C-alpha positions as CSV (number, residue, x, y, z in Angstrom):
1,M,114.1,185.2,2.3
2,K,117.6,186.0,3.6
3,S,116.0,187.5,6.7
4,L,114.1,184.3,7.4
5,I,117.2,182.2,7.0
6,F,119.1,184.6,9.3
7,I,116.4,184.4,12.0
8,C,116.3,180.6,11.7
9,M,120.1,180.4,12.1
10,I,119.9,182.6,15.3
11,F,117.1,180.5,16.6
12,F,118.9,177.2,16.0
13,T,122.2,178.6,17.4
14,A,120.4,179.7,20.6
15,F,118.9,176.3,21.2
16,S,122.0,174.3,20.3
17,A,124.1,176.5,22.7
18,A,121.6,175.8,25.5
19,D,122.3,172.0,25.1
20,E,126.0,172.7,25.9
21,I,125.3,174.1,29.4
22,P,126.0,171.4,31.9
23,P,123.3,170.5,34.3
24,P,123.7,171.7,37.9
25,P,125.3,169.2,40.3
26,P,122.9,167.0,42.2
27,L,121.8,167.9,45.7
28,V,122.6,165.5,48.4
29,T,121.9,164.9,52.1
30,L,124.9,164.6,54.5
31,E,124.8,163.2,58.0
32,G,127.6,163.0,60.5
33,E,129.3,163.9,63.7
34,V,130.7,167.4,64.1
35,L,134.4,167.2,64.6
36,E,135.1,171.0,64.5
37,T,133.1,174.2,63.9
38,K,134.3,177.6,62.6
39,N,131.8,180.5,62.8
40,V,132.0,183.5,60.4
41,S,129.6,186.3,59.8
42,I,126.6,184.3,58.3
43,Y,128.0,180.8,58.0
44,T,129.1,178.0,60.3
45,Y,131.7,175.8,58.7
46,L,131.5,172.2,59.9
47,H,134.2,169.5,59.8
48,L,132.1,166.3,59.7
49,K,132.8,162.6,60.1
50,T,130.3,160.8,57.9
51,G,129.8,157.2,56.9
52,K,132.0,157.9,53.8
53,G,134.8,159.7,55.6
54,E,135.5,163.2,56.7
55,T,134.4,166.3,54.8
56,W,133.6,170.0,55.3
57,A,130.2,171.6,55.0
58,A,128.8,175.1,55.4
59,V,125.4,176.0,56.7
60,S,123.6,179.2,57.9
61,R,125.1,180.3,61.2
62,A,124.1,177.8,63.9
63,K,125.1,177.0,67.5
64,L,126.7,173.6,67.2
65,A,129.4,171.8,69.2
66,K,131.9,169.0,68.8
67,G,130.2,165.7,69.0
68,D,126.8,166.9,67.8
69,H,125.1,164.8,65.1
70,V,123.8,166.8,62.2
71,A,121.9,166.2,59.0
72,I,122.4,168.6,56.1
73,E,119.8,168.6,53.3
74,K,119.9,170.0,49.8
75,A,123.6,170.2,49.9
76,M,125.5,171.2,46.8
77,V,129.2,170.2,46.4
78,L,131.8,172.9,45.5
79,H,135.3,172.1,44.5
80,D,138.3,174.4,45.3
81,F,136.1,176.8,47.2
82,K,138.0,179.8,48.5
83,S,136.7,181.2,51.8
84,P,137.9,184.8,52.3
85,S,136.5,184.8,55.8
86,L,138.8,181.8,56.8
87,N,141.6,182.6,54.4
88,R,141.4,179.0,53.3
89,T,140.6,177.0,50.2
90,F,138.5,173.8,50.7
91,K,139.2,171.1,48.1
92,T,135.6,169.9,48.6
93,I,132.9,171.5,50.6
94,Y,129.1,171.1,50.8
95,F,126.7,174.1,51.2
96,G,123.2,173.2,52.4
97,N,120.6,173.5,55.1
98,L,120.5,171.9,58.5
99,T,117.4,169.7,59.0
100,D,115.1,170.4,61.8
101,S,115.0,167.8,64.5
102,G,111.4,168.5,65.2
103,K,112.3,170.3,68.5
104,G,113.2,173.6,66.9
105,A,116.9,172.7,67.2
106,A,119.2,172.5,64.2
107,A,121.4,169.8,65.6
108,V,120.5,166.3,66.9
109,P,122.4,165.5,70.1
110,S,124.8,162.7,69.6
111,A,124.2,159.4,71.3
112,K,126.9,159.1,73.9
């Protein structure tokens, strides 16, 4: 009987602890104009001007230029992210994937 109570306690503890794990942050889509790029080994950091202001994002290495319009999907926000490659801490940065413009390019040319 004591064994059964012990097993029930472990089972209950495991499930109650699982309820305490916070859900992952929601994924978002960002769109904006590229203000600046910084390429490192496998990422391209993008300083973007969006409809909600300026922000930073990181995507798989891509050939982008100032003035390009990009859309980044499935982006997850990170706070106080330390980039050893840039020797910099970003207060807020989004990591995601560039959307395909349908022409095989990662960036959508800006309307100038």
